N, C-alpha and C positions, 0 to 999 in steps of 0.2 A: 119679452122673449129674448133668449140668448142661447148660444150653442157653446158647450163646454167640452174641451179636449183635455184629458187628464193623463199624464205620464205615458204619452204615446211613444212606443218604440216600434221601428219598422226596419227590416233588413231585406234587401232584394235577394231573390234566390241566387245562390252561388257567389254572392258578395261576401267579402271577408269582414267588413265592418258595417254596422247599421247606419242608414242615412239619417235616421231620427233616433235620439236617445233621451227618453224621459221628457218629451216636449209637452208642456201644458199651456193652454191659451183659452181665453174667453172671447167669443165674437158676439157683440151686442147688435141690436138693430142699427142699420146704417152701414156704411162701407168701411172695411178694414183692408188696408194695403198689405200685401205680402211681398217682401223684397229680400234680395240676397243674390249671391253669385250663382252663375249657371251650375246646375248639378247639386245645389245645396239642399234640395228637397221641397221646393215651393209647391210644385205640382203634386207631389206625393201627399203633402199635408192637406192640400185642398181636396184631393180625391178621397182621403180618409174622412174629411169633414162632411163630404157628400155621401159617404157610405159606399163609394165605388171600390174602395180598397179596405180590407180589414187589417187593422194593426196587429202586430205580433203580441204586443202588450198594451195595456191602457184601455181607456173607454171614451166613447163619444155619446153625449147626452144633451138634451132628450132626442128622441127619434123624430126628425122633421122631414117635410117634403123638400127635396132639393133638386137643383138643376145645375148642370155643369156645361159651360161653353168652352170647348177646347180652342187652343190657339189656331189650329188648322180648321177652317170652315168649309173645306171642299166637300165634306160628307153632309148630305142634306139632313136637317133635324128630323127626328122620328115622327114628330107631330106636324110636319110641314103641310100635308094634305088636309088635315083637320083645320089648321089655321087658314089655309087658302079659301075654304068655304065658310069661314066664320066672319060674321059681320056684327058681332055684339059690340057693346060700347068700348070695351078694352081693345078688341081687335081693330076697330076703326081708329081709335086713338093712336095705337102703335103704327098703323099705316101712315098716319099724318106726321107723327113725330119723326119717324125714320124715313119718310119720303119714299115709301114702297110703291112700286108700280104693279098693277094687277097682273101683267103678263110675267113678272119675275117669278111668281109663285108656281108657274107651270113649266119653267125652263131653267131650273136651278143650276144644272150642269154647265150651261152656257153663260152664266153670269160672271162678272168680274169678281175678284176677291173682296172688294169693298161692298159690293151688292150682296154677296153671300153672307158677309159678316152682319149686315143689317138684318137680313132675314133670320139668321141664327139667333141674334139678340131678341128679335120680335117673338120668335117661337118660344124662347125660354121665358120671357116676361109674361107671355099670354097665359101660361099655366099657373101664374101667381105662386111661385114657390116660396117656402119659408126661408130657404137658403139658396142664394144664387152665386155661383163662382164664375168669374170671367178671367180666362187665362190669356193674357196679352191681347186684349180686344182691339188695340190700335196699331198692332204690328202690320206693316205693309199698306196701311190705308192712308188716303189723302186727307187733307184738312177738312174738307166738306163732310166726308164720312165720319171722321173723328168727332166732329161737333155734333152730328146727329146721334151717334152712339152715346156721347156724353149726356145729351138731353134725355135720352131714353133711360139711361142708368140713374140719372139724378132723381128721377121720379120713383124709383124702386123703394118700397117702404119696409122690406124685410131685412134679413141678415145678408149683407153683400161681402164677398171676399174677392178682392181685386189683385191679381198677379200682373204686374206691369213694369216696364222700364220707362213708361211715359211719366216724367216727373210732374208735368203740368196736370195731367189727369189725376195722379195720386194726390196732388195738392188740392185740386178742385173738389174731389169726391170724398176723400177719406178723413175720418175723425181720429184714426189711430193706425199705426203701422207695425206689423210683425216682422222683425229683422231676424233672418235665419243665417246661421253659419256654424260649421263644424258639428252638425247634428243637434244643435240647441237653438232656442228661439227666445227673443226678448220683445215684449210688447212695449211700444212707446207712444205717447199721445201726439195727436196732430197729423197733418199731411206729411209728405215725404220731407219737405224742406225743414219743417220744425223738428220732426223726429230724427232726421239725419244730423241736425245741429246738436240735439241732445246726445246722440250716439257719439259724436265727435268730442263733446265735453267729457263724457264717460270714459272714452278712450284715453284722453289726455290725463284724466285722473288716475286711470289704471296704470298708465305709464309711470306717473310719479310714485304711486304706491309700489310698483314693481321695482323701481330704482331704489326706493327707500329699503325695500326688502333685500335687494342685492347688496347694498352697503352694510346692512345689519348682518347679513350672512358673512361678509368679509370680516367684519369686526369680530364676530364669534369665532371664525376660523383662526384669526390671530390669537385670540385669547385661549382657544382650545389648544393651539400649538404650544403656547407658553405653559399652560397647565400640564401638558404631556411631558414637556421637558423637565418641569419641576418634579413631577412624579417619578420620572426616570432617575433624577438625581437622588431623591429620597430613597428609592429602591436600592440604589447602590450603597447607601449608608446603613442599611439594615444589618449587614454583616458585621461581626465582631472583629473581623480581620483589620489589622492596622492599629488596634488598641492594645497597649502594653498589657500582657497577662498579669502583671503585678499591680495594674491600676484598677483596683476593685471598684472604686466609686464610678469611674467612667463606664465600666462594663455593666454595672448594676443599672445605671440610668438608661443605657441602651436597651437592656432587657425589659425594663418598665415601659419604655416607649413602644416596643413591639407588642407587649401584652395589652396595653391600653389603647393601641391603635393610633397613637399620635403620628406615627410615621405613615399611616394610611390615609391621612387627611388629603394630601396632595393628589393621591390616586383617585380618591372619591370625587374631589373637585374636578379632576380631569374627566371623569366619567359623566358628571353633571353637564360639563361643557359639551361633551360629545353628543349627549342626548339633545341639548339645545341646538347644536349644529345640525343634527338630523332633522329636527322639526323645522328649522329655518330653510333647509334645502328642500324639504317637502313642500313647504308653503310657497317657495319661489317657483318650483316646478309646476304647481297648480295654477299659477298666474299666467294665463294665456292672453296675449294682446294681439289682435289681428294685425297682420303685416300690411303696411301701406306704403306706397311709393309716391313721393311728391317731387322727385327730382326733375331737373330740366335736361333733356338729352340733346337739345339742339345747340349746345354751347359752341360747337365748331362749324355750324352752318352759317352761310352768308347769303344775302340777297343777290340776285343777278346784277351784273354791271349794266345790263340793258335796262333802260327806264321803262320800256314796254315790251312784254314777252310775246304777246300775240294780239293782232287786230282782226276784226271781222266786220266787213262792210254790211250795210243794211241789206237784208235779203228776206225771202219768203221760203220757208222750208215745208215741203209736202209731208203730211201726216195721214197717209191713206187718202180718204175722201176729204180731209180737212187740211188747213194750212196754219203755219205759225209765222206771224209777222215779227221780224227781229230788227231792232234799230242798230246803228253802228255800235260795236262793242270793242272794248280793249281790256287787257289784264295787265296792270302795272306790276312792277317787280316785287312789291310787298303788299299787294292788295289781298285781303281775305274776303272772299265773295261767297254769299249764300244763294243758291238757286232753289226757288220754291215754286210749287204749283201742284194742281190735282194730278192724280194718276192718269196717264195717257195724254197729257197736255203737250208733250214734246221735249221734256227736260233732257232725256237721254239722247235724243236726236240732236239737240243743240250742242251737247257736250261732245258728241262724236264729230260734229262739224268743226268745233274749236280745235280739237285734237288734230284733225286733218290739216288745219291751217297753221299749226305751230311751225315756226322757222326751224331749220336744221341747226343743231347745236344748243338747243334749250333742253337741259336735262329735266325730264318730266316723269313723274310717277303717277300712273293712272290705275286706280283700283276700282273695278266695276262692282255693281251691286251683288252679282252672283258670279264669282270667278268660274271660268270654264274648266273642264277636266284637264285640258292642255296647260292652262295657267297654273293649276294646282300641281301638276307633275313638274313643271318648270321650277316652281318655288321649292319643292322638296329636293329636286336635283341640285339646285344652287346651294341650298342649306347644307347638304351633305358634302358638297365639293369645297366649301369654305375652309380656309385655314383655321386652326383652333382658336386663335385670338379673335378673328372676325366672327366665327360661329358663336363664341362666348358673348360678343357684343350684341348680336342679333337676339340670342336667347335672353339676355339681360333686358333688352327693350320689350320683348314679349312678356317677361315677368312684370315689368313696370306697367304694362297694359292689363294687368290683372289676370293673366293666364299662367298655367303651369307649363314651364318650358319642356319638361321631360315628356309630356304628351306628344309634342312635335317630333320627338326622337324615337318614340315607341312604335310608330306606324303611320299609315296614311289616312286613318279614320279621324280626320280633323273637322270640326264644325265650321260652317261658313264664317262665323265670327272670328274664330281662331285663325282661319286662313287669311282673312283680311289683316289681322294683326301681324301675321308672319310676312305678308307681302309688304306692309308698311315698314316693318323692321328691316327687311332685305333692301327695300328701296332707299332707306336712309344711308346705306353704305355707298350709294351712287351720288350723294350730295345733290339731291334734286333742287332745282330752282322753282319748280311749280309742282304742287301736289293736287290731284283731282280725285275725289272720292265720291262714289254714288251710294247714297243711303248707308253711311258708315256705321250707324248704330243698330241696324237690324240684327236681331239674334243676340245682341250684347246685353249682359246684366248691367245694373246701375253702377256698380263699382267700376266695370270696364268702360262704361260711357264716360264717367267722370275722369278716369285716367286718360282716356283718349282726348277728352276736352282740354285737359291741362297740357297735354303734349302738343296738340295742334295749335292751341292759342299761343304757345311759345315759338312756333315755327317762324323764322324771320323772313322766309321767302313768300311767294305767291301761293294762294290756296283757293280752290273752288270746291265747295261742298254742296252736293245735291241732297237735301234732307227735308223731312217733315218735322224734325225735332226743333221747335222754335227756341227752346232753352239753349240747346247746343249752338244754334246759329247766332243767338244774341251774345253768347259768351265769346265766340271766336271770330265772327265776321263783322265787317264795318260797311260793306256794300251788299245790297240785296237786288237780285234779279228775280222778278216775280212774273209768272205766266198766268194770265187770266183771260178767258174768252178768246184764245188764239193770238194774244198780243203779249210781247215781252216788255215789261217796264223796268227801268233802273232807278233805284233810290239809294 
């Protein structure tokens, strides 16, 4: 069994350009990852595959039973009540695999986001669809929920389509990945790491081919110019002017050349070169290589002169009816620290306590998980008040983080991910000695995550990242603070 999408074209109402242009893809049994920048059409192609959206052109075949699990799980699944009273073999199995409590099924609105996600996945798997789409199933969930969702999805035997920025999940589940960009799509074998490696090789090859084409165009341009000049000189010699009227032999040879077209050879050759130049220019214009930024923007940043930026004595932090036991902590001037733990375990509370104990005079950039309206307004106001050279640097950093700078200048409708990029770029102007970011990868596409990873890894000062993204933390941090069962451990 497989699902075939052929020559899919789709344009949103009132949009000037289609988001999908002639996309074809085959989804076999097993999991296929769908990756690409925010707004590239990942969710659109998945909804078309499920039959939730009808394409403007193209076809989807055959007609199969499908289920779509949206990224936002706050709306209860349509079949929740049916699942709640079902105790067949599959329903019982899903309750065990996803660690579902019986009372959850009757108080969906009061559940945490992770609990709602588990129930959403269970209800989708219970109907045993031929096609199952999971849109960002691990966004905002802790490590425990992520592992339970993974186990449940791993056992699905139909056609699975996974939209995710979770690189580990893509590697663990997927046998192939559909890369989407600029309205087109390319299927590559393997999980994300393997497929992205192949994409990088293809990109480097495309860059070499494009450079060869550029050099060939330059060569043809030079030759075409030489032929044009030769044709112009020949054209000037067609006239009998300058030949003595009594020199009959010379005048006869000139007329013969004109009649037999020998004087037109240079012009014809120039025309041939012009045609070759036009083809070379068209070929070069058709070669599109995705823009990528690999630069290091921290070249002028320096670690603090203080060996230790902040210390926190051993303490117990209240968390409602629970407590978090914290050992003595300190942040060195170049420490890169990752803070991990399940949702609600006290990570944000600990970060706030650290920020409150920062000594005066330590330049610190703190970017929360969800910037407040006031913080958003302050960021926009500062961007607009900057001198042109500073504004240009900020927008350049935003571009290096895989976002379109002009979106920040067009209005205030900026996504949470883009806002965090803007806050980071603005903070760089203040030469921070410590950067604290809470869940920096939420809402970001894979390209943006990798760009952020390169940027933060190169930061020479102190860094504290609160994240569930283990790949990101392994690449950037050397010290781990992990909260388990109300206790913070350092390793």
